N, C-alpha and C positions, 0 to 999 in steps of 0.2 A: 847307570851314570853316563856311559858313553852315548846312549840314545838321547839323553837329555841335552848333553852338550851339542850333539849334532842338530837336534831340533832347534836349539837356541841360536846356533850359528846360521841356520837357514833363515830364521826370522830376521836376524840382523841384516843378512844379505838382501832379503826382500824389502826391508825398510830403506836400505841404501838406494836400491833401484827405484823405489817409489819416490824418494826424495829427488833423485836425479831427473826422473820424468817430470816432476812438479817444477823443478828449476828450469828445465828446458822449455816447458810450456809457458812459464812466465816470461822467459827471454823472448820466445817467439811472439807472444802477445804484445810485449813492449816494442819489439822491433816493428811489428806490423802496424801498431798504432803510430809510431814515429814516421813510418813510411807513408801512411795515409794522410797524416798531417802535412807532411812535406808535399805530397801530391796535390792536396787541397790548396796549399799555399801557391804551388806552381800554377794550378788551374785559375786561381783568383788573379794571379799575376798576368797570366795569359789573357784572361777575360778583360782585365783593365787595359792591357795592351791593345786588344781589339777595339775597345771603345775609343781609346786614344787614337788609334790608327784611322778610325772612322771620322774623327773630327780633328784632323791635324792642322787645319787652316783657320785662322781667325781673320776677320775683316780688318783691313788696315785702318789704323787710327786716323790716317790722313782723310779717309772718307768720312769718318765720324765728325772730324773737325770741319770739313766742307759743309756737311749737312747742318751743323750747328750754326755756321755763318749764314746759310741761305734758308734757314728754317721757315721764315715768313713767306718765302716765295715758292717753296717746294709743294708740288701738287701730289706727287707720289714717288716712292722709292722702292726698288725691288732688288733683292739679291737672287741671282740666277745660278743655281748649282755651285755656289761658292767659286764661280769663275769670274763673274762680272757683277757690278752694282750699277743698275740703271736708274737714273734720277730724272724726273720731269719737273721743270720749273715754268711758271707763268709770270711773264713780266711785260708790261705795256701791251696787254691783251694778246700776247703771242706766247706760244709754247716753245721751250728750249730744252733739249735733252743733253744730258751728260752721261758718259759711260766711263766707269773706272774698272781697272784691274782689281778684283776683290782682294787679292793678297798683297799687292804692292801699293795700291792706292794711286797708281799712275793713270792719267786720263788716256782714253783710247779713242781712235777714230772708228766709225762704223765699218769702214773697209777692212779693219783687222778681224772682224767677226765673220767675214765672208770668205769662203775658200776661193783663192785666186783662180783655181782651175774651173770654177763654176760661176765666175763673176758675170759673164754674159747671160748664162741661164737665169741667174738671180734677177738681173735687170729686165730680161724679157718677161719673166713671170710677173714682176711688179707692173710693167706696162699693160700686160694682159688684164690684170685685176683692176687697174685704173680705168680701162675702157669698159670693163664690166659694170663698174659703179657709176661713172660719170658720162654725161653726154659728150659728144665728140668735140664741141667747141671748147670744153674744159680739158678733156683727156689729151687732146693733141698738143696742148700747151704744156701741161705739167709733166707729161711723159718725156719731154725733151730734157728734163732734169737740169735746167739752166737757172733755176731760182734757188731758194734756200729751203732745204729739206731737213727736218728733224726726225731722227729715228729713236723711238722709245721702245726698248725691248721689255716685254712683260713675261709672265710665266708661260702663257700659252699662245701669245700673239705679239706681233710687231705692229706698232702704230707709226705711220709716217705722216707728218704734218707738212703741208706745202705752203710756202710763203714767197712773196715778191715775184709773182708771175703776172705778166701783163695779159689779162684776159678781157676780151670784148664780146658781149657786154660785161661790165665789172660785176664780179660775184660778191654778194654781201653775206657770206657765211665762211666759217672755217673749212678749209679743204684738207681732208685727211683720208687715209686709207688704212683699214684694219686688215692685217694679213695673218691668217692662222698659220702656225708653224708647220702644219701638214703640207702646206704649199711650198715651203722653202727650206725645211730642215736639212735636206740633202745638200744644200748649198752653204750651210753655216759651219763655222769653226768652233762653235760651242754646243754643249748638250742642252736640249730644251725638252719640255713636256709636250706630248702629242695628245690631242683630243681624239676620242673615238668618233665623235660626231661634230660637225661644224658646218656653217653655211657662209659662203662668201658674200660680200656686199654686192647686191644686184640693183642697179638703178631702176629696173622695171618693177621691183617689189613695192607695193603700195606703202607709202610713208604717211601715216595718219597725222604726223606733225605738219605736213604740208597742206596747202589749200588745194583740194581736189576739184577738178572740173572735167567736163566731157565736151570735147570738140568733135562734132559729128559731120559726116559727109554724105550728101544725097546724090541721087541720079546716076551713079556709076554702076559698075566699074567703067573706066575709060582708058584712053591711051596714056593718061597722066597718073593712073592709080599706082602703078609700081614705083614711080618716082616719089610719090607721096609716102608710100610705105617705107622706102629707104630713108626719107627725111625723118619720119617718126622713129624709126630704129636708131638713127644717129642721135636723137634727142631723148632717148629713154621714155618715149611717149606711146600710149595706146589710144586708139579711137574706135568708134562704132561707125561702120559704113552701111548706110541704108541703100540697098541695091535694087535695081529694076530686074524683074524676072527675065525679061527678054534679052538682057545683056549678059546673063550668067554664063551661058555656053559660049557666046562670042568672045568673052574675055576670061575664059576658064583659068588660064595661068595666073591672071591678076587676082581672081577670086581665091585661088589656092594660096597665093602669096600673102594676101590679107589675113587669111585664116591661120596659116602656119607661123605668122609673125606675132601671134598673140592678140590680134585685134578681134573685133566682134562684127558679125555680119547680121544686119537687120533687113527687113522687107520694106520696099517702097513702092509697092504695086507691081503689076506686070509690065505695063507700058505707060506709066505716069498718067493714068486716067483719074479724074476726080471721083472719089468713091461715091459721092452723093449723086453723081450722074450715072452710076451703074446700078444694076439690080444686085440684090444680096447674093443671088445665085452666081452671077458673074464674078463678084468679089471672091466668093468661096472657090470657084473653079480655078481662077487665075492664081489664087494662093496655093492651091494644091499642086498645080503644074509647076509653079516656081519652087515649091518645097522639094519636088522630085528632082528638079535640076540641081538645086543646092546639095541635096543628099548624094547625088551621083558624083559630085566634085569633092565635098568635104566629109561626107558621112553624117552630117548634121542637118537639122531643119531650123526654120525661123522661130524664134521665141519673142522677138520684138518687131513691131511694125510702126513705120512712120507714114501716115496717110499723106498723099500728095496735097500740097497747099495747106496742110493742117486741117483739111476738111473732114469732119468727124461728127457722128451723132451716136446715140445709144444703140440704135439698131445695128449700125456698122460695128460697134464695139463687140456686140454679141455674135456677129456673123462668123468670126474666125478666132481660134484659140491662141491669141497672143496678147502681150501687153502693148499698149500704144504709147509711143514716145513722141512728144512734141518738143518745143524749145522755148527758151525765154530770152535769148539773145540772137537776133537775126542780123547777120552782117550784110545781107542783100548783095552778096558778092557777084550775083548774076547781073546786077545793075552797075556796081562800083568795081570795075575791073582795074583797080589801082592798088598796088602792093602797099604803098605808104599809107593810103587812106584806110585800108582794111586792117593793117597792123595797129594803127593808132585807135581805130574804132574799138577793137577788141581790148586793148590795154586800158581804155577809158571806161569800158562798161563791164568788164569781167569781175566776178566775185566767186567765192567758193560755193559749190553746189550747182553752178550754172550748167545748162545744156546749150551749146553754141552751134549755130547752123552755118555750115559751109557746103560747097559742092565740089567734088573732085573731077568735074568735067571741064572746069575752067583752069587754064594754065596759070593765070594770075593768082588764083586761090592757092594752088600748090606752091607757087613761088613765095607767097605770103608766109606759108608755114615755115619755110627755110629761114626766114628772118625773124618771125614772131616767136617761135618756140624757145630759142635761147633767152629772150627777154622774159618770157613767162617763167622760165626756170629760175632766173635770178630774182624774180619777184616772189618766189616761194610757191609757185603753182606746180602741180603734177597733173599731167593729162592721163585720164583713165577711161575705160569703156563705160557706157551707160550702166551696165549691170554692176560693175565694180563700184561706180559712184553711188548707186542706190544702196548697195550693201554697206558701204562705209557710213552711210547716213541711217543705217538701221531700217531700211525699207525693203520689204519683200515685194518684188514686182509681181502683181497679180494679173492673170489673164482677164480680158474684157474691161480693164481699167486703163486710164490715161495718166501720164505724168509729164509735167512741163519743166520742172526743176526739183531740186532736193534741198531741204533745210532741216535743222535740228530744233 
């Protein structure tokens, strides 16, 4: 009987312990569940807070009201890093830019976006890029910054429009400069996007929207050639110089200057002898000697030839391995040594695809370029080398063939 009671008592104790364990387990489980729900709620709250913190600023309603009022005139509007809103308007054929503080809607001056410690650096960089794009007669005027400039800030670049500048000859196109932020981001008071690759606007790069022509120079180099190269550089122009072989060493520095300035050097015989009055062997020999001279100076050889007096036949064409370049506009500058006459003659006769004949041995011809090139620019022409002109017209210059002009 005692053994039974003891056994029963032990069973009761065991059940009590088991029940306590079960109760504790339930309590722990419920507590853990509550804690996890609370933690999850806190995480959700924190997550919402992060999202909210990432977008704390809304664009001012004042900006939206302005856009609504000017809707018909607005060309483009851009929000930059929620710092500014940049708006471009076109009215009376002119662009106008407006800059707003993104948060307050207050109008801002472009000077507020430039770090005052780098104001001079910013201005110098803009001037540098102006001279890279435009010929000197334009660049020297708009770089003075005494006209009306409109600054339109975009995501990756700044566009500056130039108005009310007195330029002679008068320019018949919008003047503007596209500045990639890579060039100026260090000078700005706002955050901007930076491109990994970009190209500045370069006035020497061929613009297929312009009327392309080749003005060529024969009989040099001479004492005037370096002056001519400087004039071409100032006007973002390139030319082809058909040189005499016996002048190459004499004017070695001028030859190198022509070459290094992006111009093209062609062959114009060794000593200006009429090819038809020479033997084919003489033509070949003089060509080889001249090639050696040129190679010793520039490391290149002649690929283009202009026969003196335009004197050419099929046998001559086959005698040397070059293309033969003639012309379709002859200024006769050797006869008419008058700047005004030569300038007017070219302006009256020029058209896209032309090859125009000048000589860089005449002072008046070089002086003509100084006055003529700005007028050609404002008339929509771009001066390029003969090879570049041919390429733009889809022509592959072939050896033993002659070309007088190019057309589509």
